C-alpha positions as CSV (number, residue, x, y, z in Angstrom):
1,M,48.2,-107.1,-164.7
2,V,49.9,-106.7,-161.3
3,E,51.1,-109.9,-159.7
4,E,50.3,-110.2,-156.0
5,K,53.0,-111.4,-153.7
6,P,52.0,-114.1,-151.2
7,T,51.6,-112.9,-147.6
8,I,54.6,-114.0,-145.5
9,S,53.9,-114.9,-141.9
10,I,56.6,-114.4,-139.2
11,L,56.9,-116.8,-136.3
12,F,58.9,-116.1,-133.2
13,S,60.7,-118.7,-131.0
14,D,60.2,-118.4,-127.3
15,E,63.9,-117.8,-126.9
16,F,63.8,-114.9,-129.4
17,K,61.0,-113.3,-127.4
18,V,62.9,-113.7,-124.1
19,R,66.1,-112.3,-125.5
20,L,64.3,-109.4,-127.1
21,R,62.7,-108.4,-123.8
22,T,66.1,-108.7,-122.0
23,L,67.8,-106.6,-124.7
24,A,65.0,-104.0,-124.6
25,K,65.7,-103.3,-120.9
26,R,69.2,-102.1,-121.9
27,S,68.5,-100.7,-125.4
28,R,65.4,-98.6,-125.7
29,S,65.7,-98.5,-129.5
30,I,65.9,-102.2,-130.2
31,R,62.3,-102.5,-131.5
32,T,62.8,-99.6,-133.8
33,D,66.2,-101.1,-135.0
34,L,64.5,-104.5,-135.6
35,Q,61.5,-103.1,-137.6
36,P,63.3,-102.5,-140.9
37,L,64.4,-106.2,-140.9
38,L,60.9,-107.4,-140.2
39,D,59.5,-105.2,-143.0
40,N,62.1,-106.4,-145.5
41,I,61.7,-110.1,-144.8
42,G,57.9,-109.7,-144.7
43,A,58.2,-108.3,-148.2
44,G,60.3,-111.2,-149.3
45,D,63.7,-109.4,-149.2
46,F,65.8,-111.8,-147.2
47,M,68.8,-110.1,-145.7
48,G,71.9,-111.7,-144.2
49,D,74.4,-114.4,-144.7
50,R,73.5,-118.1,-144.9
51,I,74.5,-120.3,-142.0
52,S,75.6,-123.7,-143.1
53,G,75.5,-126.9,-141.0
54,T,72.0,-126.7,-139.8
55,G,70.3,-128.7,-142.5
56,Y,67.9,-125.8,-143.1
57,T,67.9,-122.4,-144.9
58,V,69.0,-120.3,-142.0
59,L,70.3,-116.7,-142.3
60,K,72.1,-114.3,-139.9
61,A,71.4,-110.6,-140.4
62,C,73.4,-107.8,-138.8
63,L,71.5,-104.8,-137.4
64,K,72.7,-101.5,-136.1
65,N,72.2,-100.7,-132.4
66,S,71.0,-97.0,-132.4
67,D,71.8,-96.7,-128.7
68,I,75.6,-97.0,-129.3
69,Q,77.8,-95.0,-131.5
70,K,79.1,-97.9,-133.6
71,G,78.1,-99.6,-136.8
72,K,76.4,-102.8,-137.6
73,S,79.4,-104.9,-136.6
74,A,78.8,-103.9,-132.9
75,G,75.0,-104.2,-133.1
76,Y,72.6,-107.1,-133.0
77,R,72.5,-110.4,-134.8
78,V,69.2,-111.9,-135.8
79,I,69.1,-115.6,-136.8
80,Y,66.1,-116.7,-138.8
81,Q,64.9,-119.6,-140.9
82,L,63.1,-119.5,-144.3
83,R,60.2,-122.0,-144.2
84,G,59.0,-122.2,-147.7
85,N,57.9,-119.1,-149.6
86,T,55.4,-117.9,-147.0
87,C,56.8,-118.4,-143.6
88,I,59.8,-116.9,-141.6
89,F,60.8,-118.3,-138.2
90,L,62.8,-115.9,-136.1
91,I,65.1,-118.1,-134.0
92,L,67.4,-115.8,-132.0
93,I,68.4,-112.2,-131.4
94,Y,71.6,-111.3,-129.5
95,S,73.9,-108.4,-129.1
96,K,77.4,-108.8,-130.6
97,S,78.8,-107.3,-127.4
98,D,77.2,-110.1,-125.3
99,Q,77.9,-113.0,-127.5
100,S,80.3,-113.4,-130.5
101,D,78.6,-116.3,-132.3
102,I,76.0,-119.1,-131.9
103,A,76.6,-122.8,-132.4
104,T,74.8,-124.5,-135.2
105,D,73.7,-127.2,-132.8
106,R,71.9,-124.6,-130.7
107,I,70.1,-123.3,-133.8
108,W,69.1,-126.8,-134.7
109,D,67.8,-127.4,-131.2
110,I,65.6,-124.3,-131.2
111,I,64.1,-125.2,-134.6
112,H,63.3,-128.8,-133.4
113,N,61.9,-127.7,-130.1
114,F,59.6,-125.3,-131.8
115,D,58.4,-128.0,-134.2
116,R,57.5,-130.5,-131.5
117,P,53.8,-130.6,-130.5
């Protein structure tokens, strides 16, 4: 008997959507670069390193930017939260060339603003 995996829903913060649109103006391949991550986390394969200090299960994944001739280290960072076994919340996306890191307080703020009615 084959065991069915639960469907995983993916939510996007408003800030994630805005930053994705902004990055897409400079990097035509960003949606193609992002798709494997979405496929993996949608299948339950959670990529990235855990970010401590937020009080939640938050991960940071590195993605290659196909528009530049450098590896993952110069690409994109995607910050996302695991919300139980069936929900992923995409918090932020940014280019490593634009921003080196994101403060845990900022991540916490985005999570709490999303959860407010």
